[in-house]
C-alpha positions in Angstrom: -91.9 45.5 -14.5 -92.7 45.7 -18.1 -90.6 44.3 -20.9 -90.2 40.7 -22.0 -88.9 38.1 -19.7 -87.1 35.1 -21.0 -88.9 32.2 -19.2 -86.3 29.7 -20.5 -83.5 31.4 -18.5 -83.6 30.0 -15.0 -81.1 32.6 -13.6 -82.3 36.1 -13.3 -80.2 38.9 -11.7 -81.9 41.8 -9.9 -80.3 45.1 -9.6 -82.6 47.6 -7.8 -85.8 47.4 -9.9 -83.9 46.0 -12.8 -83.6 42.4 -13.7 -81.3 40.7 -16.1 -80.3 37.2 -17.2 -76.7 38.4 -17.8 -74.7 41.3 -16.4 -71.8 42.4 -18.5 -70.6 45.5 -16.6 -71.5 46.9 -13.2 -70.0 49.2 -10.7 -71.9 47.6 -7.8 -73.8 44.4 -7.7 -75.9 43.3 -4.7 -77.7 40.0 -4.2 -76.0 37.7 -6.7 -77.6 34.3 -6.6 -75.1 32.6 -8.9 -71.7 33.6 -10.1 -70.0 31.9 -13.0 -66.4 32.7 -13.5 -64.4 31.3 -16.3 -60.8 30.2 -15.4 -58.3 32.8 -16.7 -56.7 32.0 -20.0 -53.1 30.8 -19.5 -50.4 33.3 -20.5 -48.1 32.6 -23.5 -45.3 31.8 -21.0 -47.6 29.4 -19.0 -48.5 27.7 -22.3 -44.9 27.5 -23.3 -43.8 26.0 -19.9 -46.6 23.5 -20.1 -45.6 22.4 -23.6 -42.0 22.2 -22.4 -43.1 19.9 -19.5 -45.1 17.7 -21.9 -42.1 17.6 -24.3 -39.7 16.6 -21.5 -42.1 13.8 -20.4 -42.5 12.5 -24.0 -38.8 12.5 -24.5 -38.1 10.7 -21.2 -40.4 7.9 -22.4 -38.9 7.8 -25.9 -41.9 9.3 -27.7 -39.8 11.4 -30.0 -42.5 12.5 -32.4 -44.7 13.7 -29.5 -41.8 15.4 -27.9 -41.0 17.3 -31.2 -44.6 18.4 -31.4 -44.7 19.8 -27.8 -41.2 21.3 -27.8 -41.8 22.9 -31.2 -44.8 24.7 -29.8 -43.0 25.7 -26.7 -40.1 27.2 -28.6 -42.4 28.7 -31.2 -44.3 30.7 -28.6 -41.2 32.7 -27.9 -42.3 33.3 -24.3 -39.7 31.5 -22.3 -36.8 33.1 -20.5 -33.5 32.8 -22.4 -32.0 29.9 -20.3 -35.3 27.9 -20.5 -35.6 28.6 -24.2 -32.0 27.3 -24.7 -33.0 24.1 -22.7 -36.1 23.7 -24.8 -34.1 24.0 -28.1 -31.6 21.5 -26.8 -34.4 19.0 -26.0 -36.0 19.7 -29.4 -32.7 18.9 -31.1 -32.5 15.6 -29.2 -36.1 14.7 -30.0 -35.7 15.7 -33.7 -33.0 13.0 -34.1 -35.8 10.5 -33.3 -33.7 8.2 -31.2 -31.4 7.4 -34.1 -27.7 7.9 -34.6 -27.1 11.0 -36.7 -25.5 9.0 -39.6 -28.9 7.3 -40.1 -30.9 10.6 -40.2 -31.8 12.5 -43.3 -30.0 15.7 -44.4 -33.1 17.7 -43.5 -33.1 16.3 -40.0 -29.4 17.1 -39.6 -30.0 20.7 -40.9 -32.8 21.2 -38.4 -30.7 19.9 -35.5 -27.8 22.2 -36.5 -30.2 25.2 -36.7 -31.5 24.4 -33.3 -28.1 24.0 -31.7 -26.2 26.7 -33.6 -27.1 29.6 -31.3 -26.6 27.7 -28.1 -23.4 28.1 -26.1 -24.0 25.6 -23.3 -21.4 22.8 -23.2 -24.0 20.0 -23.5 -25.5 21.6 -26.6 -22.0 22.0 -28.1 -21.2 18.4 -27.4 -24.5 17.3 -29.0 -23.6 19.3 -32.1 -20.1 17.7 -32.1 -21.6 14.3 -31.8 -23.9 14.9 -34.7 -21.1 16.1 -36.9 -18.7 13.4 -35.9 -21.2 10.6 -36.5 -22.6 12.1 -39.6 -19.2 12.0 -41.4 -18.0 8.9 -39.6 -15.0 10.8 -38.2 -14.7 8.2 -35.4 -13.3 5.7 -37.9 -9.9 7.4 -37.6 -9.2 6.5 -34.0 -11.4 4.1 -32.0 -10.8 5.8 -28.6 -11.8 9.2 -27.4 -8.7 11.5 -27.0 -7.9 12.7 -23.5 -8.7 16.4 -24.3 -12.2 15.4 -25.4 -12.7 13.4 -22.3 -11.5 16.3 -20.2 -14.0 18.6 -21.9 -16.8 16.1 -21.3 -16.1 16.2 -17.6 -17.3 19.8 -17.6 -20.8 18.7 -18.7 -23.4 18.0 -16.1 -23.9 14.2 -15.8 -27.6 14.4 -16.4 -27.1 16.1 -19.8 -24.4 13.5 -20.7 -26.8 10.7 -19.8 -29.6 12.3 -21.7 -27.5 12.6 -24.9 -26.1 9.1 -24.7 -29.6 7.6 -24.1 -31.2 9.4 -27.1 -28.4 9.3 -29.6 -27.1 5.7 -29.8 -23.7 6.1 -31.4 -21.3 4.1 -29.2 -18.6 4.0 -31.9 -18.3 7.9 -31.8 -15.5 9.3 -29.7 -17.7 12.1 -28.5 -20.4 9.6 -27.4 -17.7 7.6 -25.6 -16.6 10.7 -23.7 -20.2 11.5 -22.8 -20.8 7.9 -21.8 -17.8 8.0 -19.5 -19.0 11.3 -18.0 -22.4 9.9 -17.4 -21.0 7.0 -15.4 -21.0 4.3 -18.1 -18.1 2.3 -19.3 -16.6 3.4 -22.5 -16.3 0.5 -24.9 -12.7 -0.8 -25.4 -11.2 -0.6 -28.9 
């Protein structure tokens, strides 16, 4: 019915006597031959959770740089619930250390790790912060064995977190590390 038709377009939609290659808005549509729906865009929370999963996987395999990238994006989206956000910050702090003991990291890395852990109140995050501080200033040189009160506090940490810290922060001379190693089921090195 009158008007120009686009012969290159193989899909034509007919509504009553009208025909169209594309329909943007309609109250009622009858006789649709093809329907192309784009998948919905992920929400910020879904994107943050996906980046968190990718960061966890990267960290698990020792790919610290990749973990930092994914976890930074996850935290930066600000869409995670508070407990998940705290977990992501903790993992980001671990990844930021790059698999090195804190005394071998730059001042900028230590500052970043402190900033990530500072607002966290979870015992495992506080133990990581204590490990970073102790190793950074070589406080473990004073006594070679973890004191009993530190070992008692370490027993309050979930074993999986203790194991995660000891695997990604290799500082076996540290008393804090020794307490975490003991909690994770390892054997604390003898003096």
